[in-house]
C-alpha positions as CSV (number, residue, x, y, z in Angstrom):
1,M,84.8,90.5,65.8
2,N,87.8,92.1,67.5
3,A,90.6,89.5,68.2
4,L,90.5,90.5,71.9
5,H,86.8,90.0,72.3
6,L,86.0,87.7,75.2
7,P,82.5,86.1,75.2
8,N,80.6,86.5,78.5
9,A,80.5,82.7,79.1
10,E,84.2,82.4,78.7
11,F,84.8,85.4,81.1
12,R,82.6,83.7,83.7
13,S,84.6,80.5,83.4
14,L,87.9,82.2,83.6
15,A,86.8,84.3,86.6
16,A,85.6,81.2,88.4
17,R,88.9,79.5,87.9
18,V,90.8,82.5,89.3
19,T,88.5,82.9,92.3
20,D,88.7,79.2,93.0
21,L,92.5,79.5,93.0
22,A,92.3,82.4,95.4
23,A,89.8,80.7,97.7
24,D,91.9,77.6,97.8
25,L,95.0,79.6,98.6
26,L,93.2,81.4,101.5
27,A,91.8,78.1,102.8
28,G,95.3,76.6,103.0
29,L,97.4,79.5,104.3
30,D,97.9,77.9,107.8
31,E,99.8,75.0,106.1
32,L,102.0,77.0,103.8
33,R,105.6,78.1,104.3
34,A,106.2,81.7,105.3
35,F,108.6,81.9,102.3
36,P,108.7,79.4,99.5
37,A,111.7,77.0,99.2
38,V,112.9,78.5,95.9
39,R,116.1,79.9,94.5
40,G,116.4,82.7,91.9
41,E,117.5,80.5,89.1
42,Q,114.6,78.2,89.6
43,V,112.1,81.0,89.4
44,A,113.8,82.5,86.4
45,R,113.5,79.1,84.6
46,A,109.9,78.8,85.4
47,F,109.0,82.0,83.6
48,E,111.6,82.1,80.8
49,A,109.2,81.1,78.0
50,P,108.9,83.8,75.3
51,L,105.6,85.7,74.9
52,P,103.4,83.6,72.6
53,E,102.5,84.9,69.1
54,E,99.3,82.9,69.2
55,G,97.2,83.0,72.3
56,L,96.8,80.0,74.6
57,R,93.2,80.9,75.5
58,A,92.1,79.2,78.7
59,G,95.4,77.3,78.8
60,A,97.1,80.5,79.7
61,L,95.7,80.2,83.2
62,D,97.4,76.8,83.7
63,A,100.6,78.5,84.8
64,L,98.9,80.4,87.6
65,G,99.3,77.4,89.9
66,E,103.1,77.7,89.5
67,V,102.9,81.5,90.1
68,L,101.2,80.8,93.4
69,A,103.7,78.0,94.3
70,L,106.7,80.3,93.7
71,S,105.3,83.3,95.5
72,R,105.5,84.3,99.1
73,A,102.0,83.4,100.5
74,P,100.2,85.9,102.8
75,T,100.4,83.5,105.8
76,P,99.7,84.4,109.4
77,R,103.4,84.0,110.2
78,F,104.7,86.7,107.9
79,Y,106.2,89.5,110.1
80,G,108.7,91.1,107.7
81,Y,109.1,94.8,106.8
82,V,105.7,96.7,107.3
83,L,103.4,94.8,104.9
84,G,99.7,94.4,105.4
85,S,98.1,91.0,105.0
86,G,95.7,91.7,102.1
87,E,92.0,91.7,103.2
88,P,90.0,89.5,100.8
89,V,86.9,91.6,100.4
90,A,89.2,94.4,99.2
91,A,90.8,92.0,96.7
92,L,87.4,91.3,95.2
93,A,86.8,95.0,94.9
94,D,90.1,95.3,93.0
95,L,88.8,92.8,90.5
96,L,85.7,94.9,89.9
97,A,87.8,98.1,89.8
98,S,89.9,96.6,87.0
99,I,86.7,95.7,85.0
100,L,85.3,99.2,85.5
101,N,88.6,100.6,84.4
102,Q,88.0,104.1,85.7
103,N,90.7,106.7,85.2
104,V,90.2,108.6,88.5
105,T,91.5,111.9,87.3
106,A,88.4,114.1,87.6
107,W,84.7,113.8,88.3
108,R,83.9,114.2,84.6
109,S,85.8,111.0,83.8
110,A,84.9,108.9,86.9
111,P,82.0,110.4,88.9
112,A,81.4,107.5,91.3
113,A,85.1,106.8,91.8
114,V,86.0,110.4,92.5
115,T,83.1,110.8,94.9
116,I,83.9,107.6,96.8
117,E,87.6,108.5,97.1
118,R,86.8,111.9,98.4
119,Q,84.4,110.4,100.9
120,V,86.8,107.7,102.1
121,V,89.6,110.3,102.5
122,R,87.4,112.6,104.5
123,G,86.1,109.8,106.6
124,L,89.5,108.4,107.5
125,A,90.8,111.9,108.2
126,G,88.0,112.4,110.7
127,A,88.5,109.0,112.3
128,L,92.1,110.0,112.9
129,G,91.2,113.3,114.5
130,C,92.1,115.3,111.5
131,E,88.7,116.8,110.7
132,G,88.6,119.1,107.7
133,F,91.7,117.6,106.0
134,S,91.4,116.5,102.4
135,G,93.7,114.5,100.2
136,S,94.0,111.6,97.8
137,L,95.0,108.1,97.4
138,C,98.4,107.2,95.8
139,G,100.8,104.3,95.3
140,G,102.2,104.3,98.8
141,G,104.0,106.3,101.5
142,S,106.9,107.2,99.3
143,M,104.7,109.0,96.9
144,A,102.7,110.6,99.7
145,N,105.9,111.8,101.4
146,L,107.2,113.2,98.1
147,M,104.0,115.1,97.5
148,G,103.9,116.4,101.1
149,L,107.4,117.8,100.8
150,A,106.6,119.2,97.4
151,M,103.7,121.1,99.0
152,A,106.1,122.3,101.8
153,R,108.6,123.5,99.2
154,E,106.0,125.4,97.2
155,A,104.4,126.9,100.3
156,R,107.7,128.2,101.9
157,L,110.2,128.4,99.0
158,P,108.3,128.4,95.7
159,A,110.1,126.5,93.0
160,N,107.6,125.6,90.3
161,E,108.3,128.6,88.0
162,S,112.0,129.4,88.6
163,G,113.5,126.3,90.1
164,A,114.4,125.0,93.6
165,Q,115.8,127.4,96.2
166,P,118.1,126.2,99.0
167,G,116.2,125.1,102.0
168,V,116.8,122.8,105.0
169,V,114.4,120.0,106.1
170,Y,114.8,118.4,109.6
171,A,114.1,114.9,110.7
172,S,115.3,112.3,113.1
173,S,118.1,109.9,112.2
174,E,115.3,107.2,112.1
175,V,113.6,108.9,109.1
176,H,112.4,106.7,106.3
177,M,114.6,106.4,103.2
178,S,111.8,107.9,101.0
179,I,112.4,111.3,102.6
180,L,116.0,111.2,101.3
181,K,114.7,110.3,97.9
182,A,112.2,113.1,98.0
183,M,114.9,115.6,98.9
184,A,116.8,114.5,95.8
185,V,113.9,114.5,93.4
186,L,112.7,117.9,94.6
187,G,116.1,119.5,94.0
188,L,116.6,120.3,97.6
189,G,119.5,117.9,97.9
190,R,120.2,115.2,100.5
191,E,122.8,117.4,102.1
192,N,120.0,119.7,103.1
193,L,118.2,117.0,105.1
194,R,119.3,117.7,108.6
195,L,119.3,114.4,110.5
196,I,119.0,114.9,114.2
197,G,120.1,112.1,116.5
198,A,117.2,110.2,118.1
199,D,116.8,109.9,121.8
200,E,117.0,106.7,123.8
201,A,113.5,105.7,122.5
202,Y,114.5,106.5,118.9
203,R,112.4,109.7,118.8
204,L,113.2,113.1,117.5
205,D,114.4,115.4,120.3
206,P,112.5,118.8,120.1
207,Q,115.3,120.7,121.9
208,A,117.9,119.3,119.5
209,L,115.6,120.3,116.7
210,R,115.4,123.9,118.0
211,T,119.2,124.0,118.3
212,A,119.7,122.7,114.8
213,I,117.3,125.3,113.3
214,A,119.0,128.1,115.2
215,A,122.4,127.0,114.0
216,D,121.2,126.9,110.4
217,R,119.7,130.4,110.6
218,S,122.9,131.7,112.1
219,A,124.8,130.2,109.2
220,G,122.5,132.0,106.7
221,R,120.6,128.9,105.7
222,T,116.8,128.8,105.3
223,P,114.8,126.3,107.3
224,L,111.9,124.9,105.3
225,A,110.1,122.0,107.0
226,V,110.2,119.3,109.7
227,V,109.4,115.7,109.0
228,A,108.1,114.0,112.1
229,T,107.6,110.3,112.2
230,G,104.3,108.7,113.4
231,G,105.8,105.2,113.8
232,S,109.4,104.8,112.6
233,V,110.0,101.9,110.2
234,N,112.7,100.3,112.4
235,T,111.2,100.4,115.9
236,G,107.7,102.0,115.6
237,A,108.8,105.1,117.5
238,I,106.4,108.0,117.5
239,D,108.0,111.4,117.6
240,P,106.7,113.9,120.2
241,L,104.2,115.5,117.9
242,P,102.8,118.3,120.1
243,Q,106.3,119.6,121.0
244,I,107.5,119.4,117.4
245,A,104.3,121.1,116.2
246,A,105.1,123.9,118.7
247,V,108.6,124.4,117.2
248,C,107.1,124.5,113.7
249,R,104.6,127.2,114.7
250,E,107.3,129.2,116.4
251,Q,109.7,128.9,113.4
252,Q,107.0,129.1,110.7
253,L,108.0,125.8,109.3
254,W,105.9,123.3,107.4
255,L,105.1,120.1,109.5
256,H,104.9,116.9,107.5
257,V,104.2,113.7,109.5
258,D,105.3,110.5,107.9
259,G,102.6,108.2,109.3
260,A,102.8,105.6,106.6
261,Y,103.5,102.8,109.1
262,G,102.0,103.9,112.3
263,A,99.5,106.7,112.1
264,L,96.5,104.5,111.3
265,A,97.0,103.0,114.7
266,A,95.4,106.2,116.0
267,L,92.1,104.5,115.1
268,A,92.8,102.2,118.1
269,I,95.1,104.2,120.4
270,P,94.4,107.9,119.7
271,E,96.1,108.9,122.9
272,R,99.5,108.0,121.5
273,F,99.0,110.3,118.5
274,T,98.1,113.5,120.2
275,G,99.2,116.4,118.0
276,L,98.6,114.5,114.7
277,S,96.1,117.1,113.6
278,A,98.7,119.8,113.9
279,A,100.4,118.5,110.7
280,D,100.2,120.5,107.5
281,S,100.5,117.2,105.6
282,L,100.3,113.5,106.6
283,S,101.2,110.3,104.8
284,L,99.3,107.1,105.5
285,D,99.5,103.6,104.1
286,P,96.2,101.7,104.2
287,H,98.0,98.8,102.6
288,K,99.9,98.5,105.9
289,W,97.6,98.9,108.9
290,L,94.2,98.7,107.2
291,Y,95.4,95.4,105.6
292,Q,94.5,96.5,102.1
293,P,96.0,94.8,99.0
294,L,98.8,96.7,97.4
295,D,98.9,99.4,96.4
296,C,97.0,101.9,98.6
297,G,98.7,104.9,100.0
298,M,97.2,108.2,101.1
299,L,98.2,111.8,101.5
300,L,96.2,114.1,103.8
301,F,96.7,117.8,103.9
302,R,95.2,120.7,105.8
303,S,95.0,123.1,102.9
304,A,93.6,122.2,99.5
305,H,94.9,125.6,98.3
306,A,98.4,124.6,99.2
307,A,98.0,121.3,97.2
308,R,96.7,123.2,94.2
309,T,99.5,125.7,94.4
310,A,102.0,122.8,94.3
311,F,100.4,120.6,91.7
312,S,97.8,122.4,89.5
313,C,99.1,122.6,85.9
314,S,96.6,121.5,83.3
315,G,96.5,121.5,79.6
316,D,93.3,122.8,78.0
317,Y,92.4,119.2,76.9
318,A,92.1,118.2,80.6
319,K,90.3,121.2,82.0
320,S,86.7,120.7,83.1
321,L,84.0,122.9,81.6
322,A,81.6,122.3,84.6
323,E,80.9,125.1,87.1
324,D,79.3,122.9,89.8
325,P,81.9,122.5,92.6
326,L,81.5,118.7,92.7
327,E,81.4,118.1,89.0
328,S,84.4,120.4,88.3
329,F,86.7,118.7,90.8
330,A,89.9,117.2,89.5
331,F,92.4,115.1,91.5
332,F,95.1,116.1,89.1
333,D,94.9,119.6,90.5
334,E,95.9,118.4,94.0
335,S,98.2,115.5,93.1
336,L,101.3,114.6,91.1
337,E,99.3,111.8,89.4
338,L,97.2,112.1,86.3
339,S,96.3,108.5,85.4
340,R,94.9,107.0,88.6
341,R,93.3,103.6,89.2
342,F,90.1,103.2,91.3
343,R,92.0,102.4,94.5
344,A,89.2,103.7,96.7
345,L,86.8,101.0,95.8
346,K,88.7,98.3,97.8
347,L,89.1,100.5,100.8
348,W,85.5,101.7,100.7
349,L,84.1,98.2,100.3
350,S,86.4,96.7,102.9
351,L,85.4,99.3,105.4
352,R,81.7,99.0,104.6
353,Y,81.9,95.2,104.9
354,H,83.7,95.0,108.2
355,G,83.2,98.4,109.8
356,L,85.7,100.6,111.5
357,A,85.3,98.8,114.8
358,A,86.6,95.6,113.3
359,F,89.8,97.4,112.0
360,R,90.3,99.0,115.4
361,S,90.1,95.5,117.0
362,A,92.5,94.0,114.5
363,I,95.0,96.8,115.1
364,R,94.7,96.3,118.9
365,S,95.4,92.6,118.3
366,D,98.6,93.4,116.4
367,L,99.7,95.7,119.3
368,R,99.0,92.9,121.8
369,H,101.0,90.4,119.7
370,A,104.0,92.7,119.8
371,Q,103.8,93.1,123.5
372,N,103.4,89.3,124.0
373,L,106.5,88.7,121.8
374,A,108.5,91.3,123.8
375,E,107.5,89.5,127.0
376,L,108.6,86.1,125.6
377,I,111.9,87.6,124.6
378,R,112.4,89.1,128.1
379,G,111.8,85.7,129.5
380,T,114.4,84.0,127.3
381,A,118.0,84.3,128.5
382,R,119.5,83.8,125.1
383,L,117.6,86.8,123.6
384,E,117.6,90.5,124.2
385,L,115.3,93.4,123.2
386,L,117.1,96.2,121.4
387,A,114.4,98.9,121.5
388,P,111.2,99.8,123.3
389,V,108.0,98.3,121.7
390,E,105.8,101.4,121.1
391,L,103.7,100.0,118.3
392,S,104.0,96.6,116.7
393,A,107.6,96.4,115.7
394,V,109.8,94.2,117.9
395,C,113.6,94.4,117.5
396,F,115.7,91.8,119.2
397,R,118.7,89.6,118.8
398,Y,120.4,86.4,120.0
399,R,122.9,86.9,122.8
400,S,126.1,85.3,121.5
401,G,128.7,86.6,123.9
402,A,130.8,87.4,120.9
403,P,132.1,90.9,120.1
404,G,130.1,93.3,118.0
405,A,130.9,92.3,114.4
406,A,130.9,88.6,115.2
407,A,127.5,88.9,117.0
408,D,126.1,90.8,114.0
409,R,127.3,88.0,111.6
410,L,125.7,85.3,113.8
411,N,122.4,87.1,114.0
412,A,122.4,87.7,110.2
413,A,123.0,83.9,109.8
414,I,120.2,83.2,112.2
415,L,117.8,85.3,110.2
416,R,118.8,83.6,107.0
417,R,118.2,80.2,108.6
418,V,114.9,81.2,110.1
419,I,113.7,82.2,106.6
420,E,115.1,79.0,105.1
421,R,113.2,76.9,107.7
422,G,110.0,78.5,106.4
423,R,107.9,78.5,109.5
424,V,108.1,82.2,110.3
425,Y,109.3,85.2,108.3
426,L,111.3,87.9,110.0
427,S,113.2,90.9,108.6
428,N,116.1,92.9,110.0
429,A,117.1,96.4,111.2
430,T,120.2,98.1,112.3
431,L,119.9,99.9,115.6
432,R,122.9,102.1,116.7
433,G,125.2,100.0,114.6
434,R,123.8,96.6,115.8
435,F,122.1,94.0,113.6
436,A,118.6,93.2,114.9
437,L,116.1,90.6,114.1
438,R,112.7,92.3,113.6
439,A,109.1,91.1,113.7
440,C,106.4,93.6,112.7
441,F,102.8,92.8,113.2
442,V,100.4,94.3,110.7
443,N,98.7,90.9,109.9
444,H,95.0,90.3,110.6
445,R,95.6,86.5,110.3
446,T,98.1,86.2,113.1
447,T,97.0,84.4,116.2
448,D,98.6,84.0,119.7
449,R,99.7,80.6,118.6
450,D,101.5,82.0,115.6
451,V,103.3,84.5,117.9
452,G,104.3,81.7,120.2
453,Q,106.3,80.1,117.4
454,I,108.7,83.0,116.9
455,V,111.1,82.5,119.8
456,P,111.4,78.7,119.4
457,E,112.1,79.1,115.7
458,V,114.9,81.7,116.4
459,L,116.4,79.5,119.1
460,D,116.3,76.4,116.8
461,A,117.9,78.4,114.0
462,A,120.6,79.7,116.3
463,R,121.5,76.1,117.4
464,E,121.7,75.0,113.8
465,C,124.0,78.0,113.0
466,L,126.2,77.4,116.0
467,N,126.5,73.6,115.2
468,S,127.2,74.0,111.5
């Protein structure tokens, strides 16, 4: 018997312990801190034991309680970054996906998994108004943005055979950091990312875009692509997609929309995302606004041929011998990834269990929570909003009356104190040089009562900072 063999009865026992832990965690989320009261050294000590030479068997699971205690729990009052809340039906699907252990490279290695992923991708594309788009799941928006720009490069300035050619990519100053990373990885260089100052609502100005493109052409540079943002990470700003798409058509530029944060809100408010279907490629993060457990990103694209031109490069050992168009399909011909887990199972099962209508409703609740918080801030003399609330990100700060740097230091101290208090979790942003407190609602567990705790917590934290 192989030393790694696990009898079925033992697996059932272990699985029951794990699911009981998970169920108990979910049942007690309302009472848990938004961030654990831990320090780095404490966590390091907890897990410093060397890997055992002899297995602990069922005793290995005894440490899971401490893992949970030292982790940030997915409470209703977590509003940091842009991080979805982890839908439990999807989590159960993740367990089954790990047991199935499909390598979703091609139909011949994972027929059900490949078929389900293609169906889910097509279905979501259609629900977003992007009928006819195809694509694939990936680790997250950063990978999707990298692949979208790789497709742009190969479509406009081919590099796969002879190396990267100089080309300029345009985006607003609010663009996500993953675009800068993609420029570096693709050999285009960060200096060739033309950042255009955002307007008063933190959106890309189409006229400023035209001006920048004309200036680069006059200087002998080659415009390549535009990255529009469908919900900026700082403020949730949505760039004017129809006007930007018109510029791209006029100038024959690739249009990539970074919709990792916001574009899935088109399920609930499609009128705010007019022009989304004009994109050549579009990044999405179901692990944000479809509340999926990490990781679950997605790239959609208009042309499968463009994806194959960018990514198809297969050794003979991987090539399918099938002639049937379904059975010969391979994701590795349209993606950077070869080894790929069965990410689609959780998304498919979650959508089947709840239905699209439930997700639309949850997104609308997040949008309402953001507007309610903004209204509470407007009604609080000691607080000020720093940006329009277009989606579910709310940027604000404490009015200290102190000059810029001192006000920034105070607000940073307030944020640290809010997190230490453990009742709510906020993150931060910098808007036009000013430090901002930031709450972002992509949490299906949040209630109106939870939202109502944010302003009192910030004011209490401010008083503690000022009195210390």
